[in-house]
C-alpha positions in Angstrom: 100.2 121.6 104.9 99.8 118.0 104.3 100.9 117.2 107.9 98.5 119.5 109.2 95.7 118.3 107.3 96.4 114.6 108.2 96.6 115.7 112.2 93.3 117.7 111.5 91.4 114.6 110.1 92.8 112.1 112.5 91.8 114.3 115.7 88.7 116.0 114.7 86.7 114.3 112.5 84.3 112.2 114.5 84.1 108.4 113.7 80.9 106.3 114.0 81.6 103.6 116.4 79.1 101.0 117.5 79.3 100.1 121.1 78.3 97.1 122.9 76.2 97.2 126.0 77.1 95.1 129.2 73.8 93.1 128.7 74.8 92.1 125.2 78.3 90.6 126.1 78.5 86.8 125.8 81.5 85.2 127.5 82.7 81.8 126.0 82.5 78.8 128.4 86.3 78.0 128.7 85.5 74.3 129.9 83.5 73.5 126.8 86.1 75.2 124.7 88.8 73.3 126.1 87.3 69.9 126.1 85.3 69.8 122.8 87.2 69.3 119.4 87.3 72.3 117.1 84.7 71.6 114.4 85.6 74.4 111.9 89.2 75.2 110.5 90.6 78.7 110.0 89.7 79.1 106.2 86.4 77.3 106.3 86.4 75.8 102.8 89.6 73.7 103.0 89.2 70.1 104.1 92.7 69.0 105.4 91.9 65.3 104.8 91.8 66.2 101.0 95.2 67.9 101.2 98.5 66.3 100.5 102.2 67.7 100.6 105.0 66.2 98.9 108.6 67.1 98.5 111.4 66.3 96.0 115.1 67.0 96.1 117.6 66.2 93.1 121.4 66.7 92.8 123.2 66.2 89.9 126.8 66.2 88.8 128.1 66.5 85.2 131.5 66.6 83.6 133.3 66.7 80.2 136.0 68.4 78.6 138.0 69.2 81.8 134.9 71.0 83.1 132.3 70.2 85.7 128.9 71.2 87.0 126.8 70.3 90.1 122.9 71.4 89.6 120.4 71.0 92.8 116.8 71.2 92.7 113.9 71.3 95.1 110.3 70.8 94.3 107.4 71.3 97.0 104.0 70.1 95.7 100.5 70.8 97.1 97.8 68.6 96.0 93.9 69.1 96.8 91.1 67.2 95.7 88.0 69.5 95.6 85.7 66.6 94.8 86.0 63.4 92.7 86.3 64.8 89.3 88.2 68.2 90.1 92.0 68.1 91.3 94.3 71.0 91.9 98.3 70.8 91.8 100.5 73.6 93.0 104.3 73.3 92.3 106.9 75.6 93.7 110.8 74.9 93.0 114.0 76.5 93.3 117.2 75.4 91.2 120.9 76.2 92.2 124.3 75.4 90.7 126.8 76.1 93.2 129.6 75.3 91.2 130.3 75.0 87.3 133.3 75.6 85.3 132.1 75.4 81.9 132.3 79.2 81.3 132.4 82.6 83.2 129.4 84.2 84.4 129.4 86.8 81.5 128.2 83.9 79.1 124.7 82.6 78.9 125.7 79.1 80.4 127.1 81.1 83.3 123.7 81.8 84.2 123.7 78.5 85.9 125.3 80.1 88.8 122.4 82.1 90.0 119.4 80.6 91.9 116.1 80.3 90.0 112.6 80.0 91.2 110.1 78.3 89.0 106.3 76.9 89.5 103.2 75.8 88.1 99.6 75.3 89.0 97.6 72.8 87.2 93.7 72.3 87.5 92.4 68.6 86.1 88.7 68.1 85.4 88.1 64.4 84.9 84.2 63.7 84.5 84.8 60.3 82.8 87.6 57.9 82.4 88.0 58.9 78.7 87.5 62.6 79.0 89.8 65.1 81.0 90.5 68.7 80.9 93.8 70.2 82.0 94.3 74.0 82.7 97.7 74.9 83.7 100.1 77.7 83.9 104.0 77.2 84.5 107.2 79.4 84.8 110.2 77.1 84.3 113.8 78.4 83.9 115.1 78.1 80.4 118.8 77.9 79.5 120.3 78.0 76.1 124.0 77.6 74.9 122.9 80.2 72.2 122.2 82.8 74.6 118.4 83.0 73.9 115.7 81.1 75.6 114.1 78.7 73.4 116.3 79.6 70.6 116.6 76.6 68.3 118.9 78.1 65.5 116.6 77.5 62.9 115.3 80.4 60.8 117.0 82.9 63.0 120.6 84.2 63.1 122.9 87.1 63.5 121.6 88.8 60.3 119.5 91.9 59.8 117.1 92.6 62.5 117.8 88.7 63.7 115.6 87.3 60.8 117.3 85.1 58.2 114.2 84.2 56.4 113.5 80.9 54.9 
């Protein structure tokens, strides 16, 4: 039944279409379009002279206790200056460890072998030299030897409901 109703609506319901008369058609002048520079950009509100891209790659190697680890990270940054006091920064990164021998993949530190994406966005408003407002959000990969991200070991432990008390 649903197939029939789709075909019925597609074929038998008239659609309002506004046509163009031959006298209304305006053809572009190709010689002017090719010789004059483009004055507007695709998005209209982005001034590409205020846009800045930067990239960073880091590779680290650590070893100790007969084990070793290689950690690579890439960060791409886009900066845009809206006007003098307003600035936007976007970061996108990827972190990968192609090799680590500290533990197997089942332990929390074995999660280093997985590729992780991270990023952040920050809006900076600085109306004067002594005043600034930062608004930002970030997602960073966390690793902990205790198995829980951000776990410090103080006040929590393997007791009833995970709460040890004071």
